[in-house]
N, C-alpha and C positions, 0 to 999 in steps of 0.2 A: 601312599594310601593310608586312609584311617581304618580303624578296626571294623567300622560298619560295612565297608565295601570290599574287604579282603575276601570274604566268603569262606569256602571250605576247601582244605587240602586233603586229597586222598593219597595215602602213603602206603606203598607195598613193601613188604619185608619189614614190617613195623615192630616186630616183637622184640627186636634187639638191635644193637649196633648202630649202624648208620640211619636206618629207618626209624628206629625209636628216637634217635637224637634229632632227626628232622622234625618228627611230630612234636617233640617237646619245644624246640626252638620256634617252630612256626606258631604253635599256640601261644607262645609268649609274645609273638609279633602280632597277634590278633586274629589268627585263623581258628576256626573250628577244624577238627580233624576226623577223618574216617581212617581207621587202623586196619590194614589188610595183611594177614598172614595166616599160617596154619595153627599156631598155638594160641588158642582161645584164652587160656588161663593167663599167659603172659600179656596178651592184649587187653584183657580186662583190668589187670593190675595197672598197666600203663595208663589206660584210660582214667582210672581213678585218680592217679597221681596228677595227671594233666589237668583234670577239672579242678582238683584241690588246689593246685599251684596257681592256675591262670584264670579259673572261672569259665574257660572255653568249653564248648560241647565236644566230647570225644566219643565216637561211635565205634563199635567193634564190628567188623565185616570179616568173619572168618572164611578163608578161602585158601585152598591148595592150587596155586596157579598152574601147576603142571597137569591138573585135572581139567578137562575141556568144559565141563558143566560149571565148575567153580569159576573158571576164567570168564566164561560167558556172563555169569552173574555180575561180576565186576565191570565188564564191558557195558552191560545194561545200565548199571548205576551211573557210570560216567555219561552215557548218552542221555539219561532221563532226568538226572538230578541238576537242575539249573543253579543250585547253590554252590556246586563245585567249580572252583576257579583255578585250581592248581593240582597237577598230577605230579607226584614224586615216584618215578619209575625206578625203584631201588632194588627190588628182590633179585637175588641172584645166588649162585653157588659155584663152587670150584671142585675140581676132581682130586681124588687122592692119587697122584701120579698123572700120567699124560695119556695121549691117544693110544699108545701101544700097551698100556698097563690096565685098561679098563674094559669091562664088557659092554656090548651094545646098549644095554639098558641104561647104565649109568651115563653114557654119552648122550643118548636120547633124552634123559631127564635134564641134563644140563642145557642142552639146545631148547627144550621146552620152557625152562625157567628163564634162561638168559637172553633168549632170542625171541621165540614165539610169543610168550606172554607180554614182554614189554612193547613188542611191535603192535600187537593187537590193541592193547591198552592205549598206546599212543595214537593209533588210528581212531579208536572210539572217542578219546578226548579231544584230538585234533578237530574231528568233524563237529563235535558238539561245541567247542570253543569258538570255532569259526562262525558257526550259526548264531551264537550268542555275542559275537564281536569282542570277546575278551577271554583271556585265560593264559595259563603257563604250563609247560611241559618240561620237566627236568628228568633227564636220563642219566642215571649213574653208571658211567663206563669205567675206565681204568687207563692209567698211563701206559699199561701193556698194549693198548691199542696202537701205540707208536713204537713199541719195542717188542715185537713177537718173539724175538730170539731169547728173550730173558726168562720165559716161562712156557708153560704148557699152551700149545697153539689152539687148542679147542676153546680154552678160557679166553685168551687174548683175542682170538677170532670173534668170539661173541661180543666182547667189548668194542672191537673195531666195528662191528655191525651197528652197535648203538651210536658210536660217533658218527658214522656215515648216515645212519638214519636221522640223527639230529641235525646235521649240516644240510641235508636235503630238505627236511621238513621245515626248518628255519626259513628257507628262502621261499617256501610255498605260502607261509602263513604270516610272515612279518608285516605284510601290508594290510592284514585283516584283524589286528588287534590281539594276536596271539604270539607269545614268546616261547622259544624253545632254547634250552640250555643243555649242553653235555658236560658232565662233571667228570674229570679224570683224576681220581685219587692215586696216590702211590700206596705203598704198604701202610696200612692203617690198623690200629689195634682193635679188631673185632673177633667175634667167634667164628667167622668163616675159616680162619686158619685151623683151628682145633677141629672143625668139622670135617675138613678135607685132609686131616692128618699131617699137618705142617705145624711148625713151631715158629711163631712170629718172633720169639726171642732169639732165634738164630740170626736175625738181622742185626746189624749194628744199631744201637739205640738211636743214633742221629738220623736213621733212615725210616723210622716208624712214627707216623703222626697219630696223635690221639684223636679219637672220633669227634669229640666236641669242637676241636680246632678245625678239623676237616669240613664239618658241616657249617660252621660259622663262616669259614672262608668261602664255601660254596654259595651261601646266601648272599654274601657281599658281592660275589661275582654276578649272581642273578640280578641283584639290585642295581649294579652298574650296567646291565644290559649286555653282558658277555654271552656269546653263543657257545664258546668253549672256555671252561674254567679249569685250570690246573693248579690246585692249591699248593703243591710242593715246589713248583718251578719258580726259582727266584728271578731268573732273567726272562721276562716276558718277550723280550725281543727275539729269543730263540724260537719260540712258538710262532711268532709273526713272520720271521724269515722262513721257517719251515712251510707254513701255510702259503706264503707268497710264491715260494718255489713250486709248490704243488699247482697253484693256480696258473703260473706262467706256463707250465707243461700242457695245460688244457688244450689249447688250439692244435697241438701237434699229436694228440693222442688218437685221432681217427682220420686217416687219409687214404686216398685211392692207392697211392704207390707204397710199395714195401721200402723201408728205410735201406739206404745204400749199403749199410754194414751187413745186411742179411742177404745180399746178392752174391752169387758166385762170381768169381772174376770174369768169366766168359759173358755172364749177364750184364755185368757192370760195363764191359767194353762195348757190348752191343747197344746199350742204352746211350 
């Protein structure tokens, strides 16, 4: 694509970390950007840096995506602004502790930000992009979608939701000019760790990716046409084998008869 037809990328969670880096790298690739997050001061500073560095338009759209009215405003923008060609569904949070350590309000907030908001934004963008015949949706999930035992299940479950959402949506829109990508980062050096009471430096240095490397790899995966991009996974064949095994199981996942191993001996004899 040349800069004239790339259009505008709307980036959520754009005030820092992965979202801010996406905005910077996409503007350098020729996109105008709409920056969405709660911290207007940070967004304004980022917008100024982007315009100064790239000459691209950078608009601030201040929104708390856990607030239904704010979320609805972003949905409307995706539905109505024909210049938008790319949604980066990045906003998210982690808990301090897990399911048994948090009050209902904290759990509800994570679900609102990590599941409800990106789902509704993907829906709004998907409908608009299909109608326009072009567009892309990038859902930032996590490798924990594939390894729920390693971390809190509320967080990893929210990322598994985004992976499932992406795989399903991709099959619905791939023939309609719309691309969908799920990005699965591993441990990445961003503020999410400090905000959730964790220390990223507790990980061995070789396990923690720098945010610029993560986003650059994710964009390369998008440009290659990948539906699932796992930047830290060195052996792509492992993902291919995992996914193929999952697909092979498909025909046997819904049948009239109970599997033989779940029948009591008398039932098995009678059968």
